[in-house]
GUVOMAR-676875 format. One line per 10 residues: their letters; for each residue x, y, z of N, C-alpha, C, O. Coordinates in nm, 3 decimals. Each point is the difference from the previous one (the first is absolute). Example, Ala and Ser with C-alpha at 12.3 -4.5 7.8 and 13.67 -1.06 7.14 Angstrom:
residues 2
as> 1.319:-0.569:0.780:-0.089:0.119:0.000:0.090:0.120:0.000:0.104:-0.002:0.066 | -0.139:0.107:-0.138:0.082:0.119:0.006:-0.077:0.109:0.073:0.051:0.111:0.017
end
This chain:
residues 241
iyhfhqkngf> -0.161:-1.695:0.026:-0.153:-0.010:0.012:-0.055:0.063:0.119:-0.111:0.054:-0.002 | 0.192:-0.061:0.114:-0.054:0.074:0.107:-0.008:0.151:-0.016:-0.099:0.060:0.044 | 0.191:-0.002:-0.100:-0.003:0.140:-0.028:-0.112:0.048:-0.102:-0.067:0.103:0.009 | 0.062:-0.192:-0.101:-0.090:0.005:-0.119:-0.142:0.002:0.067:-0.078:0.084:-0.043 | 0.036:-0.162:0.139:-0.126:-0.017:0.060:-0.018:0.115:0.096:-0.105:0.065:-0.003 | 0.204:-0.037:0.089:-0.021:0.115:0.111:-0.013:0.127:-0.057:-0.070:0.084:0.057 | 0.132:-0.057:-0.168:-0.006:0.126:-0.079:-0.101:0.008:-0.096:-0.004:0.102:-0.069 | -0.083:-0.194:0.050:-0.113:-0.008:-0.092:0.038:0.013:-0.141:-0.058:0.077:-0.075 | 0.165:-0.161:0.035:0.019:-0.016:-0.146:0.131:0.107:-0.042:0.062:0.080:0.070 | -0.049:-0.113:-0.205:0.126:0.062:-0.048:-0.017:0.153:-0.024:0.094:0.076:0.024
acmvladlfe> -0.217:-0.028:-0.073:-0.014:0.135:-0.021:-0.007:0.077:0.126:0.034:0.118:-0.008 | -0.073:-0.166:0.126:-0.008:0.081:0.117:0.161:0.008:0.036:0.046:0.109:0.033 | 0.038:-0.221:-0.038:0.127:0.003:0.038:0.084:0.098:-0.073:0.085:0.067:0.057 | -0.109:-0.058:-0.183:0.080:0.104:-0.072:-0.054:0.142:0.019:0.082:0.092:0.004 | -0.198:-0.068:0.008:-0.060:0.122:0.018:0.049:0.061:0.143:0.031:0.118:0.016 | -0.029:-0.214:0.081:0.046:0.045:0.133:0.164:0.052:-0.002:0.046:0.097:0.061 | 0.021:-0.186:-0.145:0.141:0.043:-0.010:0.015:0.123:-0.086:0.086:0.084:0.029 | -0.171:-0.067:-0.137:0.013:0.122:-0.068:-0.045:0.128:0.083:0.050:0.111:-0.017 | -0.144:-0.136:0.104:-0.040:0.122:0.089:0.121:0.019:0.103:0.032:0.115:0.031 | 0.028:-0.210:0.016:0.108:0.016:0.094:0.111:0.072:-0.059:0.063:0.084:0.064
lgqflfivtf> -0.034:-0.121:-0.207:0.104:0.070:-0.070:-0.035:0.137:-0.023:0.088:0.085:0.011 | -0.216:-0.050:-0.045:-0.043:0.142:0.002:0.014:0.076:0.129:0.028:0.119:0.005 | -0.048:-0.192:0.094:0.027:0.069:0.138:0.134:0.039:0.003:0.030:0.116:0.027 | 0.063:-0.212:-0.053:0.147:0.015:0.014:0.041:0.122:-0.067:0.059:0.091:0.058 | -0.094:-0.090:-0.193:0.036:0.102:-0.109:-0.064:0.150:0.059:0.062:0.105:-0.008 | -0.181:-0.116:0.060:-0.045:0.126:0.051:0.078:0.065:0.120:0.020:0.121:0.012 | 0.021:-0.219:0.074:0.074:0.038:0.123:0.142:0.052:-0.044:0.052:0.095:0.060 | 0.007:-0.153:-0.156:0.131:0.051:-0.043:-0.011:0.129:-0.072:0.082:0.090:0.020 | -0.189:-0.077:-0.110:-0.012:0.122:-0.065:-0.049:0.127:0.093:0.035:0.116:-0.020 | -0.117:-0.156:0.120:-0.048:0.110:0.081:0.118:0.044:0.107:0.015:0.116:0.040
ttfllccvdy> 0.056:-0.216:-0.007:0.108:0.035:0.090:0.104:0.087:-0.069:0.053:0.097:0.052 | -0.031:-0.140:-0.169:0.102:0.085:-0.097:-0.044:0.132:-0.017:0.079:0.095:0.004 | -0.210:-0.082:-0.024:-0.054:0.124:-0.024:0.003:0.097:0.125:0.026:0.119:-0.013 | -0.052:-0.175:0.128:0.002:0.083:0.129:0.145:0.032:0.018:0.022:0.115:0.038 | 0.086:-0.195:-0.059:0.141:0.038:0.021:0.055:0.092:-0.099:0.083:0.081:0.040 | -0.118:-0.080:-0.168:0.061:0.074:-0.097:-0.069:0.105:-0.079:0.060:0.082:-0.068 | -0.190:-0.089:0.081:-0.084:0.088:-0.083:-0.079:0.119:0.080:-0.071:0.082:-0.059 | 0.092:-0.081:0.205:-0.072:0.085:0.079:0.077:0.115:0.054:0.106:-0.041:0.047 | -0.118:0.161:-0.038:0.060:0.125:0.058:-0.065:0.003:0.120:-0.112:0.050:0.007 | 0.179:-0.107:0.107:-0.061:0.017:0.126:0.003:0.115:0.077:-0.073:0.019:0.097
dvlfanrpln> 0.176:0.076:-0.149:-0.009:0.132:0.050:-0.116:0.083:-0.038:-0.048:0.083:0.077 | 0.001:-0.105:-0.202:-0.127:0.066:-0.033:-0.124:-0.072:0.062:-0.099:0.064:0.035 | 0.109:-0.192:-0.022:-0.122:-0.070:0.061:-0.020:0.034:0.139:-0.115:0.012:0.041 | 0.219:0.007:0.041:-0.017:0.019:0.140:0.028:0.169:0.037:0.026:0.040:0.113 | -0.038:0.049:-0.238:0.002:0.138:0.012:0.133:0.037:0.063:0.001:0.104:0.066 | 0.103:-0.170:-0.076:0.132:0.059:0.053:0.049:0.098:-0.102:0.092:0.072:0.040 | -0.135:-0.054:-0.168:0.046:0.085:-0.102:-0.125:0.062:-0.051:-0.087:-0.074:-0.045 | 0.067:0.203:0.048:-0.111:0.076:-0.056:0.000:-0.011:-0.158:0.104:-0.003:-0.066 | -0.229:-0.001:0.014:-0.005:0.001:-0.151:-0.065:0.126:-0.038:-0.100:0.038:0.061 | 0.151:0.030:-0.161:-0.059:0.125:-0.060:-0.108:-0.034:-0.099:0.034:-0.037:-0.112
hsqaggatpd> -0.156:0.046:0.144:-0.104:-0.041:-0.098:-0.055:0.134:-0.080:-0.102:-0.007:-0.068 | 0.168:0.112:0.081:-0.050:0.116:-0.068:-0.005:0.001:-0.145:0.093:-0.051:-0.062 | -0.184:0.101:0.006:0.007:-0.015:-0.157:0.095:0.111:-0.065:0.042:0.102:0.055 | -0.020:-0.144:-0.173:0.121:0.089:-0.066:-0.040:0.140:-0.020:0.094:0.079:0.002 | -0.217:-0.028:-0.020:-0.034:0.138:-0.018:-0.045:0.056:0.112:-0.010:0.123:-0.006 | -0.027:-0.185:0.127:-0.047:0.092:0.100:0.055:-0.062:0.139:0.071:-0.101:-0.002 | -0.104:0.162:0.114:0.033:-0.039:0.124:-0.085:-0.101:0.067:0.042:-0.052:0.104 | -0.148:0.021:-0.148:-0.109:-0.078:0.068:0.051:-0.149:-0.024:0.034:-0.034:-0.113 | -0.029:-0.050:0.215:0.035:-0.124:-0.046:-0.124:-0.075:-0.060:-0.114:0.037:0.027 | 0.137:-0.139:-0.106:-0.102:-0.076:-0.062:-0.070:-0.091:0.099:-0.121:-0.017:-0.005
rpkvtlpdai> 0.203:-0.043:0.097:-0.060:-0.077:0.102:0.089:0.004:0.127:0.123:-0.002:-0.005 | -0.199:0.009:0.124:0.095:0.042:0.123:0.046:-0.138:0.046:0.104:0.010:0.064 | -0.148:-0.134:-0.077:0.041:-0.104:0.062:0.091:-0.086:-0.088:-0.011:0.006:-0.122 | 0.103:-0.089:0.183:0.078:-0.101:-0.060:-0.078:-0.128:-0.032:-0.072:-0.048:0.088 | 0.080:-0.009:-0.203:-0.068:-0.109:-0.059:0.104:-0.111:0.002:0.119:0.023:0.022 | -0.170:-0.148:-0.046:0.074:-0.104:-0.026:0.081:0.009:-0.127:0.119:-0.031:0.006 | -0.170:0.070:-0.119:0.096:0.018:-0.114:0.109:0.088:0.022:0.101:-0.014:-0.069 | -0.108:0.115:0.165:0.121:0.095:0.024:0.113:-0.074:0.076:0.113:0.049:0.011 | -0.146:-0.167:0.040:0.103:-0.069:0.075:0.055:-0.100:-0.079:0.094:-0.066:0.044 | -0.143:0.046:-0.164:0.066:-0.113:-0.093:0.089:0.071:-0.078:-0.026:0.103:-0.062
lppaqwcpel> 0.157:-0.176:0.068:0.100:0.060:-0.099:-0.017:-0.013:-0.137:-0.048:-0.106:-0.040 | 0.081:0.198:-0.045:-0.010:-0.019:-0.147:0.093:-0.136:-0.043:0.088:-0.041:0.075 | -0.113:-0.015:-0.184:0.093:-0.116:-0.041:0.139:0.036:-0.030:0.085:-0.089:0.003 | -0.046:0.233:-0.038:0.121:0.040:-0.022:0.083:-0.013:0.125:0.120:-0.025:-0.012 | -0.174:0.040:0.134:0.065:-0.006:0.129:0.007:-0.144:0.057:0.104:-0.036:0.056 | -0.212:-0.049:-0.067:-0.002:-0.113:0.061:0.072:-0.110:-0.079:0.059:-0.089:0.062 | -0.062:0.089:-0.209:0.070:-0.102:-0.073:0.146:-0.021:0.024:0.045:-0.115:0.004 | 0.035:0.227:0.013:0.128:-0.032:0.034:0.018:-0.054:0.131:0.081:-0.091:0.023 | -0.161:0.148:0.073:0.013:-0.045:0.132:-0.052:-0.161:0.018:0.058:-0.073:0.081 | -0.152:0.032:-0.151:-0.047:-0.127:-0.006:0.110:-0.098:-0.075:0.023:-0.114:0.041
aggawwcqrr> 0.037:0.165:-0.145:0.117:-0.076:-0.063:0.104:-0.014:0.091:0.055:-0.110:0.000 | -0.009:0.203:0.086:0.102:-0.005:0.081:-0.015:-0.074:0.125:0.103:-0.047:0.049 | -0.217:0.028:0.011:-0.052:-0.064:0.117:-0.096:-0.114:-0.015:-0.068:-0.043:0.093 | 0.066:-0.008:-0.228:-0.093:-0.108:-0.027:0.022:-0.113:0.089:-0.095:-0.053:0.058 | 0.222:0.012:-0.042:0.031:-0.120:0.071:-0.057:-0.001:0.138:-0.056:-0.098:0.048 | 0.074:0.219:0.019:-0.026:0.010:0.134:-0.162:-0.003:0.017:-0.054:-0.055:0.096 | -0.011:0.117:-0.196:-0.151:-0.008:-0.007:-0.053:-0.131:-0.018:-0.104:-0.036:0.057 | 0.172:-0.043:-0.138:-0.040:-0.132:-0.031:0.020:-0.091:0.142:-0.088:-0.077:0.040 | 0.198:0.093:0.020:0.031:-0.070:0.115:-0.107:0.030:0.122:-0.038:-0.084:0.081 | 0.005:0.205:-0.086:-0.099:0.052:0.096:-0.149:-0.076:-0.027:-0.069:-0.060:0.083
glgdadgvgs> 0.044:0.080:-0.213:-0.121:-0.059:-0.040:-0.013:-0.143:0.000:-0.112:-0.047:0.024 | 0.212:-0.031:-0.048:0.006:-0.140:0.023:-0.022:-0.037:0.139:-0.081:-0.087:0.032 | 0.164:0.161:0.063:-0.011:-0.026:0.130:-0.138:0.025:0.068:-0.039:-0.072:0.092 | -0.037:0.181:-0.143:-0.136:0.022:0.049:-0.096:-0.121:-0.059:-0.087:-0.050:0.071 | 0.107:0.011:-0.195:-0.096:-0.091:-0.062:0.027:-0.140:0.073:-0.090:-0.084:0.013 | 0.210:0.066:0.032:0.032:-0.134:0.063:-0.091:-0.011:0.123:-0.062:-0.104:0.016 | 0.049:0.211:0.077:-0.077:-0.010:0.107:-0.145:-0.034:-0.035:-0.068:-0.069:0.077 | 0.017:0.118:-0.199:-0.141:-0.004:-0.035:-0.039:-0.152:-0.024:-0.113:-0.044:0.023 | 0.221:-0.035:-0.075:-0.041:-0.137:-0.032:0.088:-0.063:-0.095:-0.030:-0.111:-0.043 | 0.153:0.179:-0.003:0.088:-0.056:-0.077:-0.079:-0.047:-0.128:-0.011:-0.118:-0.033
avpsravpcr> -0.046:0.228:-0.039:-0.079:-0.026:-0.108:0.075:-0.061:-0.127:-0.051:-0.095:-0.059 | 0.169:0.148:0.019:0.057:-0.047:-0.110:0.047:-0.147:0.021:-0.027:-0.088:-0.082 | 0.098:0.063:0.194:0.047:-0.141:0.014:-0.106:-0.094:0.045:0.028:-0.100:0.067 | -0.153:0.130:-0.103:-0.106:-0.074:0.052:0.011:-0.137:-0.070:-0.088:-0.031:-0.080 | 0.178:-0.041:0.103:0.033:-0.133:-0.029:0.000:-0.027:-0.165:-0.006:-0.110:-0.055 | 0.016:0.244:-0.012:-0.013:-0.010:-0.150:-0.116:-0.088:-0.037:0.018:-0.090:-0.081 | -0.139:0.110:0.136:-0.122:-0.079:-0.015:-0.042:-0.022:-0.136:-0.030:-0.113:-0.037 | 0.027:0.225:-0.047:-0.050:-0.027:-0.133:0.065:-0.108:-0.072:-0.071:-0.073:-0.068 | 0.214:0.050:0.075:0.078:-0.113:-0.035:-0.038:-0.128:0.053:-0.010:-0.098:-0.073 | -0.014:0.093:0.208:-0.030:-0.111:0.067:-0.135:-0.044:-0.019:-0.032:-0.119:0.004
avpsravpcq> -0.055:0.218:-0.026:-0.133:-0.042:-0.034:-0.042:-0.063:-0.118:-0.100:-0.072:-0.009 | 0.185:0.104:-0.092:-0.015:-0.054:-0.137:-0.019:-0.147:0.000:-0.104:-0.047:-0.045 | 0.208:-0.036:0.097:-0.026:-0.144:0.016:-0.125:-0.047:0.075:-0.061:-0.101:-0.035 | 0.023:0.183:0.148:-0.128:-0.047:0.072:-0.113:0.017:-0.075:-0.104:-0.060:0.028 | 0.116:0.146:-0.131:-0.139:0.026:-0.056:-0.045:-0.128:-0.072:-0.122:-0.020:-0.002 | 0.204:-0.070:-0.059:-0.058:-0.096:-0.080:-0.004:-0.141:0.098:-0.061:-0.099:-0.042 | 0.121:0.098:0.159:-0.008:-0.116:0.078:-0.139:-0.052:0.030:-0.041:-0.107:-0.044 | -0.036:0.196:0.127:-0.140:-0.056:0.032:-0.103:-0.019:-0.121:-0.102:-0.069:0.011 | 0.140:0.139:-0.128:-0.106:-0.018:-0.111:0.043:-0.100:-0.087:-0.091:-0.062:-0.057 | 0.209:0.029:0.031:0.039:-0.125:-0.083:0.035:-0.118:0.056:0.048:-0.090:-0.068
splclaqegl> -0.069:0.079:0.204:0.048:-0.122:0.064:-0.132:-0.070:0.037:-0.107:0.058:-0.015 | 0.116:-0.187:0.065:-0.129:-0.068:0.039:-0.065:0.057:0.140:-0.097:-0.051:0.056 | 0.159:0.151:-0.017:-0.064:0.081:0.113:-0.138:0.036:-0.040:-0.094:-0.009:0.080 | 0.078:0.052:-0.215:-0.135:0.047:-0.058:-0.037:0.127:0.085:-0.114:-0.006:0.045 | 0.178:0.107:-0.016:-0.034:0.111:0.073:0.005:0.116:-0.115:0.107:0.046:-0.040 | -0.231:-0.005:-0.008:0.010:0.110:-0.091:0.011:0.135:0.085:-0.048:0.010:0.113 | 0.110:0.084:-0.172:0.031:0.116:0.050:-0.131:0.083:0.024:-0.007:0.071:0.100 | -0.085:-0.078:-0.180:-0.115:0.086:0.027:-0.079:-0.046:0.115:-0.068:0.083:0.060 | 0.070:-0.211:-0.020:-0.069:-0.046:0.124:0.090:-0.045:0.104:-0.031:-0.092:0.076 | 0.147:0.157:-0.072:0.095:-0.026:0.104:-0.040:0.036:0.145:0.043:-0.058:0.100
wshswqevqq> -0.138:0.168:-0.101:-0.038:0.054:0.137:-0.098:-0.106:0.056:-0.022:0.013:0.120 | -0.036:-0.106:-0.176:-0.092:-0.088:0.042:0.051:-0.122:0.053:-0.078:-0.081:0.051 | 0.208:0.058:-0.058:0.073:-0.114:0.066:0.089:0.036:0.116:0.085:0.088:-0.007 | -0.110:-0.161:0.111:0.075:0.028:0.116:0.146:-0.064:-0.014:0.022:-0.093:-0.077 | 0.077:0.150:0.159:0.116:-0.066:0.000:0.009:-0.145:0.042:0.081:-0.076:-0.053 | -0.154:0.041:0.139:-0.024:-0.142:0.054:-0.028:-0.088:-0.124:0.068:-0.101:-0.018 | -0.173:0.139:-0.072:-0.027:-0.061:-0.118:0.124:-0.019:-0.081:0.031:-0.113:-0.039 | 0.036:0.208:0.015:0.117:0.006:-0.091:0.098:-0.098:0.058:0.062:-0.077:-0.074 | -0.045:0.077:0.204:0.097:-0.104:0.058:-0.037:-0.139:-0.024:0.080:-0.086:-0.036 | -0.197:0.069:0.055:-0.052:-0.141:-0.031:0.014:-0.039:-0.146:0.022:-0.119:-0.025
rlvslqrrqq> -0.031:0.192:-0.059:0.022:-0.019:-0.138:0.153:-0.018:-0.026:0.039:-0.079:-0.086 | 0.048:0.153:0.160:0.151:-0.025:-0.026:0.032:-0.140:0.067:0.084:-0.072:-0.056 | -0.148:0.028:0.176:0.032:-0.114:0.046:-0.051:-0.117:-0.082:0.073:-0.098:-0.011 | -0.187:0.101:-0.045:-0.049:-0.114:-0.092:0.093:-0.007:-0.131:0.038:-0.105:-0.052 | -0.007:0.238:0.007:0.068:0.009:-0.137:0.142:-0.079:0.030:0.048:-0.070:-0.088 | 0.013:0.084:0.209:0.133:-0.058:0.013:-0.003:-0.145:-0.012:0.095:-0.060:-0.050 | -0.211:-0.008:0.098:-0.005:-0.130:-0.006:-0.004:-0.052:-0.147:0.058:-0.104:-0.030 | -0.127:0.181:-0.062:-0.010:-0.044:-0.137:0.104:0.049:-0.096:0.030:-0.061:-0.103 | 0.022:0.171:0.140:0.123:0.064:-0.075:0.085:0.065:0.076:-0.035:0.083:0.085 | 0.164:-0.118:-0.111:0.116:0.052:0.067:0.023:0.153:-0.027:0.035:0.047:-0.108
lcvprrelte> -0.061:0.028:0.234:0.028:0.149:-0.009:0.148:0.019:0.010:0.077:-0.096:-0.006 | -0.037:0.224:0.021:0.132:0.041:0.021:0.051:-0.052:0.135:0.121:-0.005:0.019 | -0.206:-0.032:0.073:0.054:-0.049:0.129:0.037:-0.146:-0.005:-0.081:-0.085:-0.036 | 0.201:0.058:0.070:0.058:-0.130:-0.010:-0.050:-0.101:0.099:0.079:-0.065:0.070 | -0.218:0.049:-0.063:-0.072:-0.091:0.084:-0.098:-0.067:-0.062:-0.057:0.053:-0.095 | 0.021:-0.186:0.141:-0.114:-0.060:-0.061:-0.138:0.043:0.082:-0.111:0.017:-0.050 | 0.146:-0.004:0.181:-0.131:0.061:0.083:0.032:0.144:0.034:0.108:0.035:0.048 | -0.201:0.041:-0.074:-0.013:0.145:0.039:-0.094:0.021:0.097:-0.113:-0.043:-0.023 | 0.137:0.110:0.144:-0.093:0.037:0.111:-0.019:0.147:0.003:0.080:0.078:-0.051 | -0.190:-0.041:0.114:-0.023:0.142:0.029:0.109:0.066:0.085:0.021:0.122:-0.006
ldihhrilrf> 0.051:-0.209:0.087:0.101:0.060:0.071:0.126:0.032:-0.080:0.071:0.096:0.026 | -0.047:-0.185:-0.128:0.117:0.019:-0.092:-0.030:0.145:-0.075:0.087:0.085:-0.018 | -0.225:-0.072:-0.022:-0.024:0.117:-0.068:0.019:0.130:0.097:0.062:0.100:-0.037 | -0.111:-0.111:0.139:0.020:0.102:0.096:0.149:0.034:0.020:0.035:0.118:0.000 | 0.051:-0.214:0.017:0.147:0.020:0.029:0.063:0.057:-0.123:0.096:0.076:0.011 | -0.144:-0.109:-0.130:0.039:0.075:-0.121:-0.021:0.149:0.010:0.092:0.082:-0.006 | -0.216:-0.054:0.022:-0.055:0.135:-0.010:0.089:0.085:0.123:0.056:0.107:-0.021 | -0.057:-0.169:0.134:0.045:0.077:0.122:0.132:-0.018:0.045:0.038:0.028:0.113 | 0.046:-0.085:-0.222:0.138:-0.041:0.033:0.081:0.131:0.048:0.064:-0.002:0.105 | -0.070:0.102:-0.179:0.075:0.127:0.036:-0.059:0.057:0.122:0.081:0.044:0.082
hnytvamvsq> -0.200:-0.037:-0.054:-0.078:0.055:0.105:0.050:-0.080:0.124:0.047:0.059:0.097 | -0.057:-0.197:-0.101:0.046:-0.081:0.114:0.144:0.027:0.036:0.031:0.003:0.120 | 0.058:0.016:-0.212:0.132:0.018:0.028:0.027:0.153:0.059:0.090:0.019:0.082 | -0.164:0.074:-0.124:0.006:0.130:0.063:-0.051:-0.002:0.156:0.060:0.057:0.091 | -0.168:-0.124:-0.075:-0.059:-0.012:0.134:0.091:-0.063:0.090:0.021:0.046:0.112 | 0.041:-0.161:-0.163:0.098:-0.067:0.086:0.120:0.081:0.034:0.047:-0.007:0.114 | 0.005:0.083:-0.206:0.118:0.092:0.018:-0.036:0.122:0.100:0.076:0.047:0.084 | -0.203:-0.008:-0.109:-0.037:0.113:0.110:-0.016:-0.064:0.138:0.030:0.057:0.105 | -0.085:-0.189:-0.115:-0.014:-0.035:0.152:0.121:-0.051:0.065:0.005:-0.007:0.122 | 0.088:-0.028:-0.192:0.128:-0.021:0.042:0.091:0.122:0.005:0.118:-0.019:0.029
ellplrfrlp> -0.158:0.134:-0.053:0.065:0.120:0.004:0.134:-0.008:-0.084:0.107:0.034:0.050 | -0.117:-0.076:-0.168:0.099:-0.013:-0.085:0.007:0.128:-0.106:0.104:0.021:-0.064 | -0.207:0.053:0.051:-0.037:0.106:-0.073:0.008:0.119:0.094:-0.064:0.001:0.105 | 0.143:0.099:-0.144:0.020:0.122:0.090:-0.118:0.100:-0.002:0.014:0.115:-0.043 | -0.126:-0.160:0.089:-0.109:0.083:-0.002:-0.046:0.061:0.123:-0.090:0.084:0.003 | 0.155:-0.132:0.108:-0.046:0.049:0.133:0.111:0.098:0.053:0.117:-0.036:-0.003 | -0.150:0.154:0.050:0.096:0.095:0.039:-0.033:0.059:0.147:-0.118:0.017:0.027 | 0.206:0.011:0.057:-0.032:0.053:0.127:0.033:0.157:0.001:0.112:0.050:-0.008 | -0.217:0.007:0.018:-0.001:0.160:-0.010:0.003:0.056:0.145:-0.060:-0.055:0.092 | 0.134:0.169:-0.080:0.011:0.057:0.138:-0.138:0.053:0.045:-0.073:0.068:-0.073
llgsavfltr> 0.045:-0.102:0.190:-0.136:0.045:0.077:-0.109:-0.069:-0.074:-0.112:0.014:0.051 | 0.119:-0.077:-0.146:-0.126:-0.064:-0.069:0.007:-0.158:0.003:-0.099:-0.068:-0.027 | 0.216:0.017:0.060:0.007:-0.149:-0.002:0.030:-0.066:-0.133:0.059:0.062:-0.088 | -0.098:-0.182:0.073:0.009:-0.067:-0.127:-0.103:0.044:-0.100:-0.111:0.040:0.034 | 0.150:-0.047:-0.148:-0.078:0.046:-0.113:0.027:-0.089:-0.129:0.116:-0.030:-0.026 | -0.227:-0.016:-0.061:0.029:-0.065:-0.113:-0.016:0.099:-0.110:-0.090:0.085:-0.003 | 0.201:-0.103:-0.103:0.000:0.088:-0.109:0.012:-0.085:-0.126:0.104:-0.059:-0.028 | -0.217:0.056:-0.049:0.016:-0.062:-0.131:-0.100:0.069:-0.094:-0.122:-0.015:0.010 | 0.185:0.095:-0.106:-0.076:0.067:-0.093:-0.021:-0.088:-0.133:0.064:-0.106:-0.005 | -0.142:0.138:-0.097:-0.017:-0.056:-0.117:0.135:-0.006:-0.082:0.023:-0.098:-0.071
glqynlelll> 0.060:0.197:0.080:0.124:0.004:-0.073:0.108:-0.100:0.075:0.076:-0.068:-0.067 | -0.076:0.066:0.190:0.095:-0.099:0.068:-0.062:-0.139:-0.028:0.079:-0.086:-0.038 | -0.199:0.055:0.049:-0.044:-0.125:-0.028:0.029:-0.054:-0.149:0.027:-0.118:-0.024 | -0.036:0.211:-0.064:0.040:-0.024:-0.148:0.134:-0.041:0.002:0.029:-0.109:-0.049 | 0.061:0.185:0.099:0.139:-0.020:0.005:0.042:-0.134:0.055:0.084:-0.068:-0.059 | -0.143:0.030:0.177:0.025:-0.126:0.070:-0.047:-0.115:-0.088:0.066:-0.103:-0.001 | -0.181:0.115:-0.077:-0.045:-0.112:-0.081:0.083:-0.002:-0.122:0.026:-0.111:-0.046 | 0.024:0.222:-0.018:0.098:-0.008:-0.101:0.122:-0.070:0.036:0.051:-0.077:-0.082 | 0.007:0.099:0.212:0.116:-0.052:0.049:-0.002:-0.156:0.017:0.086:-0.078:-0.042 | -0.202:0.045:0.111:-0.006:-0.139:0.049:-0.078:-0.095:-0.097:0.032:-0.119:-0.003
fwgpgslfqn> -0.135:0.168:-0.078:-0.091:-0.097:-0.053:0.027:0.007:-0.160:0.036:-0.104:-0.057 | -0.050:0.206:-0.006:-0.011:0.005:-0.155:0.095:0.083:-0.068:-0.017:0.030:-0.118 | 0.124:0.013:0.188:0.095:0.075:-0.056:0.110:-0.091:-0.077:-0.010:-0.122:0.010 | 0.111:0.176:-0.084:0.094:-0.072:-0.048:0.100:-0.073:0.091:0.057:-0.103:-0.035 | -0.043:0.155:0.138:0.082:-0.076:0.100:-0.076:-0.065:0.116:0.061:-0.026:0.104 | -0.187:-0.002:-0.117:-0.090:-0.051:0.099:0.025:-0.130:0.046:0.080:-0.064:-0.069 | -0.128:0.006:0.171:0.018:-0.131:0.035:-0.087:-0.102:-0.054:0.015:-0.117:0.035 | -0.117:0.156:-0.128:-0.081:-0.088:-0.077:0.040:-0.012:-0.142:0.046:0.100:-0.055 | -0.059:-0.207:-0.008:0.026:-0.008:-0.127:-0.122:0.014:-0.102:0.013:0.023:-0.120 | -0.128:-0.040:0.185:-0.127:0.022:-0.058:-0.101:0.042:0.099:0.034:0.041:0.111
qwslrpqckr> -0.165:-0.051:-0.151:-0.093:0.036:0.107:-0.042:-0.074:0.108:-0.091:0.040:0.073 | 0.160:-0.164:-0.052:-0.022:-0.086:0.103:0.121:-0.070:0.060:-0.007:-0.044:0.114 | 0.109:0.032:-0.181:0.112:-0.081:0.055:0.116:0.065:0.020:0.037:0.080:-0.085 | 0.041:-0.104:0.202:0.117:0.060:0.017:0.133:-0.048:-0.088:0.004:-0.108:-0.059 | 0.093:0.196:0.060:0.107:-0.057:-0.079:0.074:-0.118:0.072:0.008:-0.011:0.123 | 0.041:-0.070:-0.205:0.074:-0.115:0.076:0.093:0.037:0.104:-0.006:-0.049:0.113 | 0.091:0.132:-0.149:0.103:0.043:0.098:-0.037:0.043:0.138:0.069:-0.021:0.100 | -0.190:0.087:-0.103:-0.078:0.046:0.117:-0.050:-0.108:0.092:-0.032:0.032:0.114 | 0.024:-0.156:-0.152:-0.045:-0.114:0.065:0.117:-0.076:0.067:-0.023:-0.082:0.090 | 0.155:0.111:-0.135:0.119:-0.074:0.070:0.042:0.091:0.112:0.024:0.120:-0.015
asarrevarr> -0.016:-0.192:0.134:0.044:0.074:0.111:0.149:0.052:-0.013:0.031:0.104:0.059 | 0.055:-0.171:-0.130:0.133:0.027:-0.023:0.021:0.122:-0.092:0.107:0.061:0.001 | -0.200:-0.028:-0.075:-0.004:0.124:-0.092:-0.070:0.119:0.055:-0.011:0.102:-0.068 | -0.042:-0.112:0.203:-0.087:0.110:0.036:0.073:0.134:0.025:-0.046:0.110:-0.032 | 0.163:-0.129:0.092:0.086:0.120:0.014:0.031:0.062:-0.137:-0.018:0.122:-0.012 | 0.061:-0.190:-0.086:0.033:0.062:-0.128:-0.126:0.061:-0.057:0.007:0.108:-0.059 | -0.131:-0.178:0.077:-0.120:0.065:-0.063:-0.035:0.138:0.070:-0.032:0.101:-0.063 | 0.043:-0.111:0.217:-0.030:0.130:0.066:0.109:0.106:-0.044:-0.034:0.117:-0.017 | 0.158:-0.155:0.001:0.092:0.106:-0.038:-0.040:0.065:-0.134:0.000:0.122:-0.013 | -0.033:-0.204:-0.081:-0.040:0.058:-0.115:-0.134:0.075:0.003:-0.014:0.104:-0.064
l> -0.078:-0.154:0.134:-0.125:0.082:0.010:0.024:0.142:0.075:-0.094:0.078:0.015
end
């Protein structure tokens, strides 16, 4: 419900993910094109081109143009087939720094259940007028709804603090681990001193490892696995992680 409200409905969520996917595909395709389909010796004039016409000595054009530097398909197709894996790795690495578009939480699949929640539940939030309701109002409806109808939360009373804890659970864990210097984000550089290094790609990998990956510490979106709560099993959990 929180993501549904903050992202202005199901259609906006799906469109944003489709645009991110298009951005990812463009980066991979353009990177592959630059690596495999461009003759850089011609582009940077390291190799001269003969533009003279077949029947005369006068060149048809004196300058090198962009089409001259693009390899014909007969040349770049075998090269692309032979080095496609390297191009894909390079493209994926570049796209990961842009924002990890493809692994964007697989949101179209996760957004499908959220489409029906606000519209078909007693919250009575129509998608067309979603922008007119503040999040505080949605919270109040959730709290009052919990008293009348049991939600997925196994509590009789639901407070705004409980809702905030659910939404910010992973963020709070991340902030705590950074504050206690459990995550290797701070490095000491020569002559520059201490520096913090956290890219979007590194953040995605840390979240995948700790929060929502197959071997993460959480069994769902809010609760730790039972073995993580036992002090006697912490060494074994840390070893597996």
